[in-house]
C-alpha positions in Angstrom: 379.0 96.9 -39.2 376.1 99.3 -39.6 374.6 100.6 -36.4 370.8 100.9 -35.8 369.7 104.0 -33.8 366.0 103.0 -33.6 364.2 99.7 -33.1 363.2 98.8 -36.6 360.1 96.9 -37.4 361.8 93.8 -38.8 363.9 93.2 -35.8 361.1 94.0 -33.4 358.9 91.4 -35.1 361.6 88.8 -35.1 362.5 89.4 -31.4 358.8 89.4 -30.3 358.2 86.2 -32.2 361.1 84.7 -30.4 359.3 85.1 -27.1 356.5 82.9 -28.4 359.1 80.4 -29.7 360.7 80.1 -26.3 357.4 79.6 -24.5 356.0 77.1 -27.0 359.1 74.9 -27.6 359.0 71.6 -25.7 361.7 70.9 -23.2 364.9 69.9 -25.0 366.4 67.9 -22.1 370.0 67.3 -21.0 370.9 65.6 -24.3 370.4 68.8 -26.3 373.4 70.9 -27.2 373.6 74.6 -27.8 375.3 75.8 -31.0 379.0 75.7 -30.2 380.8 78.9 -29.4 384.3 79.5 -30.7 385.3 81.5 -27.6 387.5 79.8 -25.0 385.9 79.3 -21.6 386.3 82.5 -19.5 388.7 82.5 -16.6 388.5 86.1 -15.5 385.1 87.8 -15.7 384.0 91.3 -14.7 380.2 91.8 -14.0 379.0 95.3 -14.4 375.4 96.2 -13.4 373.1 97.3 -10.7 371.3 95.5 -7.9 370.3 92.6 -10.2 374.0 91.8 -10.5 374.9 92.5 -6.9 372.1 90.8 -4.9 372.2 87.3 -3.4 376.0 87.4 -3.0 376.7 88.8 -6.4 376.4 87.2 -9.8 380.2 86.5 -9.8 379.8 84.3 -6.7 376.7 82.6 -7.9 378.3 81.6 -11.2 381.5 80.6 -9.5 379.5 78.1 -7.4 378.2 76.5 -10.6 381.8 76.3 -11.9 383.0 74.7 -8.6 380.2 72.1 -8.8 381.6 70.8 -12.1 384.2 69.0 -10.0 387.0 69.9 -12.4 389.8 72.3 -11.6 388.5 74.9 -13.9 390.0 78.4 -13.1 387.4 81.1 -12.6 387.8 84.5 -11.1 384.8 86.7 -11.0 384.5 90.4 -9.9 381.4 92.5 -9.5 381.3 96.3 -10.1 377.6 97.2 -9.3 375.7 100.2 -8.0 372.0 99.9 -7.1 369.5 101.5 -9.4 372.0 102.7 -12.1 372.2 102.3 -15.8 375.0 101.5 -18.2 375.2 105.2 -18.8 376.1 105.7 -15.1 378.8 103.1 -15.3 380.2 104.8 -18.5 380.6 108.0 -16.5 381.7 106.5 -13.2 384.6 104.2 -13.2 383.7 101.3 -15.4 386.2 102.2 -18.1 389.0 102.0 -15.6 387.8 98.6 -14.3 387.6 97.2 -17.9 391.0 98.5 -18.9 393.0 97.7 -15.8 391.5 94.4 -14.7 393.0 92.0 -17.4 389.6 90.4 -17.9 388.8 88.0 -20.7 385.0 88.6 -20.4 382.8 91.5 -19.3 379.2 90.9 -18.5 377.0 94.1 -18.9 373.6 94.5 -17.3 371.4 97.6 -17.3 367.8 98.7 -16.9 365.5 98.5 -19.9 363.8 100.7 -20.8 365.3 103.7 -19.1 363.2 105.3 -16.4 363.9 108.8 -17.7 363.6 108.3 -21.5 361.2 105.3 -21.4 363.3 104.2 -24.4 366.0 101.6 -25.1 368.1 104.2 -26.8 370.3 105.0 -23.7 371.0 101.3 -23.2 371.8 100.8 -26.9 374.1 103.8 -27.0 376.1 102.9 -23.9 376.2 99.2 -24.8 377.9 100.1 -28.0 380.3 102.5 -26.3 381.3 100.0 -23.6 381.7 97.2 -26.1 384.3 99.2 -28.0 386.3 99.7 -24.7 385.9 96.0 -23.9 387.1 94.9 -27.3 390.0 97.3 -27.1 391.0 95.7 -23.8 391.1 92.3 -25.4 387.9 90.9 -23.8 384.6 89.8 -25.1 381.2 91.3 -24.2 378.3 89.3 -22.8 374.9 90.9 -21.9 372.9 89.8 -18.9 369.3 90.2 -20.0 367.3 91.0 -16.9 363.5 91.0 -16.6 361.4 94.2 -16.9 360.7 96.4 -13.9 357.3 95.2 -12.7 356.3 98.7 -11.4 356.7 100.4 -14.7 353.8 100.0 -17.2 356.1 101.0 -20.1 358.6 98.1 -19.5 357.8 94.8 -21.2 359.6 91.6 -22.0 359.3 92.4 -25.7 361.2 95.7 -25.1 364.0 93.8 -23.4 364.2 91.1 -26.1 364.3 93.6 -29.0 367.1 95.6 -27.4 369.2 92.6 -26.7 368.6 91.2 -30.2 369.9 94.5 -31.5 373.1 94.4 -29.5 373.6 90.7 -30.2 373.3 91.3 -34.0 375.3 94.5 -34.2 378.1 93.7 -31.7 378.3 90.0 -32.4 377.8 89.6 -28.6 376.6 86.8 -26.5 373.4 87.3 -24.4 372.4 85.5 -21.3 368.5 85.6 -21.8 367.5 85.4 -18.1 364.3 87.4 -18.8 363.1 84.7 -21.2 364.2 81.9 -18.8 361.8 83.5 -16.3 359.0 83.5 -18.8 359.6 79.9 -19.8 359.8 78.7 -16.2 356.6 80.4 -15.2 354.8 79.1 -18.3 355.6 75.6 -17.1 355.2 76.2 -13.4 353.2 79.3 -12.7 353.2 78.6 -9.0 357.0 79.5 -8.8 357.9 82.8 -7.2 360.8 84.2 -9.2 360.2 87.9 -8.6 360.1 89.3 -5.0 357.1 91.3 -3.7 358.8 94.5 -4.7 358.1 93.4 -8.3 361.7 94.3 -9.3 364.2 91.9 -7.8 364.6 88.2 -8.0 363.8 85.7 -5.3 366.3 83.1 -4.3 364.8 80.9 -7.0 364.9 83.7 -9.6 368.5 84.5 -8.8 369.4 80.9 -9.1 367.7 80.7 -12.5 369.4 83.9 -13.7 372.8 82.7 -12.6 372.3 79.3 -14.3 371.4 81.1 -17.5 374.6 83.2 -17.3 376.7 80.1 -16.5 375.2 78.3 -19.5 375.9 81.3 -21.7 379.5 81.8 -20.5 380.6 78.2 -20.7 378.4 76.8 -23.5 377.4 73.9 -21.3 374.3 72.8 -19.4 374.1 73.3 -15.6 371.9 70.2 -15.5 373.1 67.6 -13.0 375.4 70.0 -11.1 375.0 69.6 -7.3 374.9 73.3 -6.5 371.4 74.2 -5.5 371.6 77.5 -3.6 369.5 76.1 -0.8 366.6 75.4 -3.2 365.0 71.9 -3.1 366.7 69.6 -5.5 363.7 69.0 -7.7 363.1 72.7 -8.3 366.9 73.3 -8.8 366.9 70.6 -11.4 363.9 72.1 -13.2 365.5 75.6 -13.2 368.8 74.1 -14.5 366.9 72.6 -17.4 365.0 75.8 -18.2 368.2 77.8 -18.2 369.8 75.5 -20.7 366.8 75.2 -22.9 366.4 79.0 -23.1 370.1 79.6 -23.9 369.9 76.9 -26.6 366.8 78.4 -28.2 368.2 82.0 -28.1 371.3 80.8 -29.9 369.3 79.0 -32.6 367.6 82.2 -33.7 369.6 83.5 -36.8 371.5 86.7 -36.5 371.1 89.4 -39.0 
């Protein structure tokens, strides 16, 4: 499959338009179903990232709590390999390859900063996403990208940048994306009083972490978190709202044609 080394205009326009679609689409509700994935449910997942992956107990633990709340005896073993403030390039140079090759994982979830603080470009993310995906595929696992929200203290980092970059890797690598950044946008469009980002303008609050994990759960398992009892200490009404937003966003992301 041909690789794209720059963000071309067509993909940029399509991805930016998708932001508007997500914000404008009415709630789909629990009866809606995301397009089916042909992948079997993951049982052993490695999460690679930075503090967005490691905080609030770790994304592996948060997702495992959703799995446990299903009530079925579904096997799930999550592991986090995260270092605060780093990129996928750092992980490429510092141990991620060994973790991927030696861990016998069926799924690897990648999360990095976008755009890069040094380049102010998505290119380092795209380059290392491609490199890591090759290693993940060779290890017999599938790649899933955890799309985090832009860094609020950088004026060059926008949701559009994040969406475009993740559309590129989804198209080129045939990879799943957990669109947490868009779930945040959708939730705040409906309930602007929610605080999903902490005062540091970078990290998620408890509610934000819950929404992000619900989005990752929905992406990994292809099922809605709606109705699950796990609430992460959030009031039940808000937890139910965030569960619904996570599922709606994943459904809408998957409905956008690839290519």
